[in-house]
Steps between C-alpha positions, in 0.01 A plus 500: 500500500464866401765456232308209351179705502668795328656272241161339431334840458776617268465186288121547486548860389741387229236256371221759502690784335479369137132415544420846633696660219283319247177629653329767286545856621199661663308759301369787710278613210322166490469502878349850498263412215360210701485684832213704636522875431718674755354805675751779561408824679532800269723689744741206518507465121595865461769473764651181359805524277567240234806428294461617143550313175606696191351389168635622166353437156790425267289420193297228328429260790812567706454661839777545753414440864746639755442362849574668835782248549678617183394210276425592138257281302420527128194338341482339154865588461659490154778749563353748251339716767752610759463775758788567737705216643468135405229307682583237760201286397338465159183313408429394142220366283566331168216628287723722286864604512399835650406317820810290565865450422688173484821696552441747783788695647707256706514750784127446570499244782137381482334414166150355541335343196122497473508182292619152590698239317384167348137606510498555876373823652740744657487505878633815662483544877804688625585746771771733373610772738181675622276368220310174462444412133262235369317420177168376364523343154264559207502380138626699201433491128767352276727703277426532133671213321511277808379162366460315829135432416312681777385860527615557857810424704393376840653696790709710262434828683531591866321758706770608743409623846744706706434529871699780657451760776150368567397556137382232258608597149393293198626503140266319259769438240400423141153382596305334216184366661246561773579382850285243676421470870810289564724775359341766718534274804872449430557871444334607823480863599673764287554863596671597176455325165681552168258437213558465122251721315602460135171324423646278226840340563400384848121492541198717427435816697170352616680191633780686677251752641296220654814356662602845627162556663503160667852538639383818680851637544535849646744604226488393134810561285439460123777352286535360148327824412590563135234730351210373710264791574503526878138618493395161361665317788360738760149470358516121520637465853225724637440823684621358832859561381665841528768607255829659603714605205855608582786649303750304708617147427522400869294517816534381857235305687455357848232278645358792697493730197289278271217708350156451659342460155649272229726716285660456158841668505642594161871574500571712193860589579649223286 
């Protein structure tokens, strides 16, 4: 009888395994955004030790994220901006060739496109090593000379969110329009956000500043900087943001070490 019971349970497990595998991964950042604020005694917070993530600005809109588990992620990866070893994971957006490559190095095991095929949106929801990576799609403007007949490509850009070591890290990609309530709901809570501040090729400084304020991330990392006067961006996002300008190209951050006041970190060591 026991053998029959064990066989039945094994068969049931075999049936359930594919179904469970198809279930979407759970986002801790969405869960925390929807949960009530957690109260933590100050003494405990100081005593706690958190794993650190290292973030390096490689250039343009490419940041490298090195996780405590040894995973290396590169954002908007074209191959033109390389710092140190090859990444294990690359995310791409197809606004311009500086944000993607159709022929990445074959040694990169995980290549995640921010655009879909056949007009369908990209859906990214993957746990890779100690990181959970997901996306929220937005529209992008068409290239010059593209005669498809519409001004925007639906779901052509992805905001990628990297959840690692208790941190929620967002990369806005080549964002071309304001976000609505549904976008913010899908993004959830962000601790660190990478923001394009060119003011022209992506969106206006007023528009991106409004999004930055609403996201309320503890750390803001400008990208797509070109010759944008930083003072203009700082004036628009408001006095509630500190500025931390560094001569390095990298910094390390843990959940416990997030600044108490929202801070724009400028990495000038490129």
